[in-house]
N, C-alpha and C positions, 0 to 999 in steps of 0.2 A: 374630813373637815379641815385638817391642817393645810391641805392643798389650797382650798378656797381662801382660808385665812391668809396664807402667804400671798395669794394673788391680790387680795384686797389691800394687804399691807403695802404691796408694791405700787398701789395706785397713787399714794402721796408722792412717791418719787416720780411717777409718770406725769403727774400734774406739774411738778417742778420742771421736768424736761420740756413740757409743752409750752412754757412761757416764752414768748418772743423776746428777742434781744432788743437792744436799743435801735432807734430809728435807722433804717438803712441796712441793718444786719439781716442775715438770713432768718426767716421765720422757721421755728421748729415745732413740729406736730408729732403726736403719738397716734398709732392706729392699732386696734385690737381685732384679731380674727380667731375663731375657735378651731381652725383646721390646720393640719400639719403642712410643712413646706412642700412636700411632694404632691399634695392635692391640687388639682387644676384650679380650684377656686383661689387658693393662695398664689399659685403661679399667675393667675389672671390679675390679682392685686399687684404683683410685682411688675407685670406688663403695664398696668395702669400707671404705676408710679414712675416707671422708666419713660413712658410717653409724656408724662407731666414734666419730668426733668428735661426731656429733650425740647419741649415746647417753651418752657420757662426755666432755663438753666440757672441754678444757684439761687432761686427765689424762695424755695420751700424745701425743707428737709423733713421727711416723714420716717419715723422709727416704727417699723412694723413688728408687732408681737404676735406671732402665730401660735397655733396649737393650744389655744386657751392658756397660754403662759402668763398672761397679764390678767385676763378676766374670763370667767366661764361664759358660755353662750348667753344665758338669760340675763346677765348683767351688762352686756355690751350696749344695748340700745339706750338704757338709762344713762350709762356713762357718757354716750355721745350727746344725749339731751342736756345733761348738766355741764358739759364741757370738760369733764374729767379726762376724756380723750376726744380728739377732734374728728377722727375717722373710725369707723367700725363696720364689720361685716356681720350680718345676722341672717338667720333662717326665718323667713317671714312667718311661717306657720307656727313657730314657737310662741308667738304673741297673740294667738287666737282668743285667749281668755280676755285680752285687752279690747279686741275688736274683731268680730268674725271676718271682716274683709281681709285681714292679714292672713287668714288660713284658707282662702278660697281655692288655691291650687293644691290643697291637701284633700279636697273632696274626692273620695275614691272613684277612679275611672272617669272623672269629668274631662280631663285633658290627658291623653295617654300617648300622643305623638308630638313631635316637635312643631309641626304646623298648628296643631291644636293648642299647644302651649303658647305659641306666638299670639294666637287669637285671644287666648285668655289674658295674656299680658296686655294686649291692646285694650281689651274690655275693662281691665281693672286698674290700669296705670293711673288714671286721673283720680280715682277714689283713694288709692294709696297715697298719692301726692298730697291730697287735701288733708288726710289724717296725719301724715308726717309733718306737714307745715304747721299744724296746730301744736305740735309737740316740740317745735324749735329745731327740727332736723330737716335736711334736704337729701332726698335720694339721688344718688349719682348714677348708678346703673344696677341692673338686675341680671343674674345668671342662673339658669336652672340646674338642678341635679338630674342625672340620668334616671331612667325608669326605676322605680322602687321594687325590690325583690324581697321575698320571704326567706329567712334563714332559720334553720333548725338543726338540732342534734340528731333527730330521727326523721324518717319520711313523713311528709304531710300530704295525706291523700284526700282529706276532707276537713271541714271545720271542726269535726269531732277531735281531730288530732291536736288542735290548738286549745281545746278546753282545759282549764286548769293550769295553763302555762303562765310563766312570769314574763310578760311581754314588754319589751322596751317601747316606751311611749314618749318620743321627743317633742310631740305637739299635743294640744288638747284633742284634736280630731282623731289622732291615732289612739289616744287614751280612751276615747269613746268607742272606737272600733274594737279595742281590746275587750272592753266591757261587753260589747255585743257578741264577741267571740266566746265569752265565758272565761276570759283570761284576766289576769291581774296586771294592770298597767303600772309600769315603773319608769320614772323619769331618769334617763341616763344620757349625758351629753356624749358626743362622738369620741372625745379624747379618753373617756372612761369605759368604753364598751368592753375592751378585753378584760379588764379587772372585774367588771360586772358579771360577765359570763364565768370567769374563773372562780368567783366566790358564790355563784348561784343566785345572785341578785336578779338576773334575767336568764332565760333559756331559749328565747325566741325573739326575733326582731324583724322589722320591716325597714329596709334601707337600701341605698344604691349599691351597685357593684363597686363604685369608687370607695365608699365608706367601708364596705366589706374588706376590700384590699388594704385600705389604710389601717384597719383594725386587725389585720392578719386573721381573718375569720376562720381560716382553715385550722387554727389552733383550738377552736372551741365549737365549731359547727361542721356538719358533714354535708348538709344539703342546702342548696340555694335554688329558689324557684323564681324565675323572671316572670312576674304576673302582669306586667304592664300596668301597674297600679296608678301611678300619676307622675307627672314631672313637676317638681316643686322648685320654688325660686329662693335664692339668697338675694339680699339687697345690701349694697355698700352705701353707707350713710355718712354725711358730714354735718357737724354742728353748724347751724345756719349763721349764728353770730360770727363764728370763726371764719366761715366761708365769705361772708360779706365784708369782713375786715381785710381780706386780701386785696391786693391791687387788681383793678379790673382786668388787666391782661392775664394775670395769674388765674383769675376766676374763669376766664374764657378758655385758657389752656387746660384747666381741670375739667371743664365741661367736654371739651374736644377729646381729651384723653379718656374720659369715662365712656363716651360714645364708641370709641375704638375698643375699649376693654369689654364692653358689652358684646360686641360682635365676636371678639376673640373668645370670650367665655362661652357663648352659645356653641360655637364651633368645637371648642374643647370638650364640652359636655357630650356632644354627639360622638366625638372620637373616643372618649373615655369608656363608654359603655362596653363595646366589644373587647377592647383591650383589657379592661379590668375583669370581665367575665372569664377571659382566657387565662388571666393570672390566677383567678380562683381555681379554675380547673387544673392548672399546672401544679397546684399544691394539693391536689387530690380531692377537691370538693366535687360533688356530683351536682349536675345542673339538669335534672329531668324536666320534661314539659309538665306544667301543672295539670292535674286531672280536671276533666269537665266538672266533676262534683265540687272540687275546691274552688274553681273559678266561678261557678254558678252561685255558690254560697257567699263568696266575697262580693260579687256584683250585687246580690240582693242586699247585703249590708251597705254597700256603696249607695244604692238608690235610697235606702232609708236615711243615710247620713246626709245626702244632698237635700232631702226635704227638711231634715232637722236644721241644717245650716241655713236654708232659706227662711225658715220660721225665726231663727235666732237673729239673722241679719236684717230681717224686716223688708220694707219696700226697696231700700237701697240695694239689698242683696238680690232680690228678685229681678230688679232692673239690670243689675250687673250680669246675671245669668242670661237674661234676654239679649243683652248686647253681645255677649259671647256667642250665643247660638245664631244671632242674626249675621255675624261676621262669617259664618260657615256657609251661608246661602249664596 
């Protein structure tokens, strides 16, 4: 708790840092991200900021706070909405309780390849835009995570091996999956994964090879199963009022930099997966093929969760799924 209090306490300082100087002076902004510097999402942010500086030199200074050092994941979107920070990166699915559309790409096995993830992005982008605009934020770009994998201390041969586990649930839809598995869902943000395993708060999780490597998963887990679960997106957001207060040329430069960052990030995601899996193996983790029984059980849960999601999301949700599947034809 003291870590969260420290971060919140630092918010007042961040707000002061964010105040623009007198007319003609360089505008100063603050950005919050929940991921460490070595993560390709954070590297993509740095690429985005470098491109922005190249296109609009000296116009905007952005102080990036990575690895949840300023705010934990679940507080970042609200901070951008209220203008406490001007820029922030979020995991879309973490806000599924707010609106089901935010977690569409967490539906198990809905989009498991990069072409499918691109189609899901195309099908859902307008719906996401509309929701963000109502909240006073503007999405700049989206970048996916690599395929999600199962991590455990012992072998996982079937769903039975996950019953009774304490399962990291970073989004509502994963929390529901944990319940269907007979596990206990526990909310743990990426920066706190090692401590959560070390203290027994969780003993199994579903996450990417990138987060597994970021967390030094070899210190607390022995097995990782690349189940091709889903490719989920992060979004980089800007406070709309702050964005509109920029000079038109700077807004254009930011849009252009964001478009480049999105392509850079998608490529980085694809490159990350085999590299980070190799890194996990190099530290002694075993990466066996998931058994047919395990996959069949997980896919059955996925089908149930897709229907649950569609019911929760209503007509808009079903229309989104129809658009997605129409793009595959």
